[in-house]
C-alpha positions in Angstrom: -3.7 -20.6 2.3 -3.9 -16.9 1.9 -1.3 -15.0 -0.1 0.1 -13.4 3.1 0.4 -16.9 4.7 2.3 -18.1 1.6 4.5 -15.1 1.6 5.4 -15.9 5.2 6.3 -19.5 4.1 8.6 -18.1 1.4 10.1 -15.6 3.9 10.8 -18.5 6.3 12.3 -20.6 3.5 14.6 -17.7 2.7 15.5 -17.1 6.3 16.5 -20.8 6.7 18.9 -20.7 3.8 22.6 -20.5 4.4 23.7 -16.9 4.5 26.0 -17.2 1.5 22.9 -17.7 -0.7 21.0 -14.8 0.8 24.0 -12.6 0.7 24.7 -13.4 -3.0 21.5 -11.8 -4.1 22.1 -8.3 -5.3 19.3 -6.3 -7.0 16.9 -9.3 -7.0 13.3 -9.1 -6.0 11.4 -12.2 -4.8 7.7 -12.2 -5.9 4.9 -14.6 -5.0 2.2 -15.2 -7.5 -0.6 -17.7 -7.9 0.5 -19.3 -11.2 2.7 -18.7 -14.2 1.5 -16.2 -16.8 1.0 -17.3 -20.4 4.1 -15.4 -21.3 6.2 -17.3 -18.7 4.8 -20.6 -19.9 5.7 -19.8 -23.5 9.1 -18.4 -22.6 10.0 -21.6 -20.7 8.3 -23.8 -23.4 6.2 -25.6 -20.8 3.9 -28.2 -22.1 0.2 -28.1 -21.1 -0.2 -29.7 -17.7 3.4 -29.0 -16.7 3.9 -27.6 -13.2 6.3 -24.8 -12.3 7.4 -24.0 -8.7 9.3 -20.9 -9.6 11.2 -19.0 -12.3 14.2 -16.6 -12.5 13.6 -13.6 -14.8 16.7 -11.7 -15.4 20.3 -11.7 -16.7 22.5 -14.3 -14.9 25.6 -13.0 -13.3 27.8 -14.9 -15.7 26.2 -13.2 -18.7 26.6 -9.6 -17.6 29.1 -7.4 -19.3 30.7 -4.1 -18.3 27.7 -2.1 -19.5 25.4 -3.8 -17.1 24.3 -1.1 -14.7 21.4 1.1 -13.7 18.9 -1.8 -14.4 15.7 -2.8 -12.8 16.0 -5.7 -10.3 16.0 -9.3 -11.6 13.0 -11.2 -10.3 12.6 -14.7 -8.7 8.9 -15.7 -8.8 7.5 -18.4 -6.5 4.2 -19.9 -7.5 1.8 -20.6 -4.7 -0.6 -22.9 -6.6 2.1 -25.5 -7.4 3.4 -25.5 -3.9 -0.1 -26.0 -2.5 -0.8 -28.8 -4.9 2.4 -30.8 -4.1 2.9 -30.1 -0.4 0.6 -31.5 2.4 1.9 -29.6 5.4 3.3 -26.2 6.0 6.7 -27.7 6.9 6.8 -29.4 3.5 5.8 -26.2 1.8 8.7 -24.3 3.5 11.1 -27.0 2.4 9.9 -27.0 -1.1 10.0 -23.2 -1.2 13.6 -23.4 0.0 14.5 -25.8 -2.7 12.8 -23.6 -5.3 14.6 -20.5 -4.1 18.0 -22.4 -4.2 17.2 -23.6 -7.7 16.3 -20.0 -9.0 19.3 -18.5 -7.1 21.4 -21.0 -9.0 20.0 -19.7 -12.3 20.7 -16.1 -11.1 24.3 -17.2 -10.5 24.5 -18.7 -14.0 24.2 -22.4 -13.2 22.4 -24.4 -15.9 19.6 -26.9 -15.3 21.8 -30.0 -15.7 24.3 -28.8 -13.1 21.5 -27.8 -10.7 20.2 -31.4 -10.9 23.7 -32.7 -10.2 23.8 -30.4 -7.1 20.5 -31.8 -5.9 18.3 -28.7 -6.4 17.0 -29.6 -9.8 
């Protein structure tokens, strides 16, 4: 799948999300990359061979203080390689991208990993 085709998959996944999740995003960019960088792997303490569908890079809403203003956008990164490795069809890829986006939006909103698992997007 080309990068453009995968970007279209992520766009479809975002379009299919309930509007309250899309509307909650303020000053957040969504990027598509092939795989995590070495920095991202270290930051997340990923073991060798661990897979990552996406990551949220920013300050969660719950940790922002009064001085939080005039900042660059937070970023949600979706990794194409992992999606391609685990999804057999384009429909599966759209659904997985939707789940990944929901998970990372949860982090943006300040929801921790355990709670995301309880909510079914872990």
